[in-house]
C-alpha positions as CSV (number, residue, x, y, z in Angstrom):
1,M,0.0,0.0,0.0
2,K,2.8,2.4,0.8
3,I,4.1,2.1,-2.8
4,L,0.6,3.2,-4.1
5,W,0.7,6.3,-2.0
6,V,4.2,7.2,-3.1
7,I,3.1,6.8,-6.7
8,I,0.1,9.1,-6.2
9,Y,2.1,11.7,-4.5
10,A,4.8,11.5,-7.2
11,I,2.1,12.2,-9.8
12,T,1.0,15.2,-7.7
13,A,4.6,16.5,-7.5
14,Y,5.0,16.1,-11.3
15,F,1.9,18.1,-12.0
16,S,2.9,20.7,-9.4
17,F,6.4,21.2,-10.9
18,T,5.1,21.4,-14.5
19,G,2.8,24.2,-13.6
20,Q,-0.5,22.2,-13.9
21,M,-2.0,23.0,-10.5
22,M,-5.6,21.8,-11.2
23,P,-4.6,18.2,-11.9
24,A,-2.1,18.4,-9.0
25,M,-4.9,19.4,-6.6
26,Y,-7.2,16.6,-8.0
27,W,-4.5,14.0,-7.5
28,M,-3.6,15.3,-4.0
29,S,-7.2,15.4,-2.8
30,G,-8.0,12.0,-4.4
31,G,-4.9,10.4,-2.9
32,M,-5.6,11.8,0.6
33,L,-9.2,10.6,0.4
34,A,-8.2,7.1,-0.8
35,E,-5.5,6.9,2.0
36,A,-8.0,7.9,4.6
37,V,-10.7,5.5,3.4
38,V,-8.2,2.6,3.3
39,D,-6.9,3.4,6.8
40,L,-10.5,3.6,8.1
41,I,-11.3,0.2,6.6
42,C,-8.2,-1.4,8.0
43,Y,-9.0,0.1,11.4
44,F,-12.4,-1.7,11.5
45,L,-11.1,-5.0,10.2
46,P,-10.0,-7.1,13.3
47,G,-6.9,-9.2,12.8
48,Y,-5.9,-7.7,9.5
49,K,-2.2,-7.5,10.2
50,K,-1.1,-6.0,6.9
51,C,-2.8,-2.7,7.8
52,Q,-1.4,-2.4,11.3
53,K,1.5,0.1,11.6
54,K,4.7,-1.0,13.3
């Protein structure tokens, strides 16, 4: 999962540095929402060891 978030934030950085702020904001907000939803789902799944932070 961490690799997915890194890819999403790398796309955001690419759009930011090329001056395309609207797509950068879409990727950033979408990535943050997806990360929050996945963390919330993992929080409510008992015994799902992959989601637990070490």
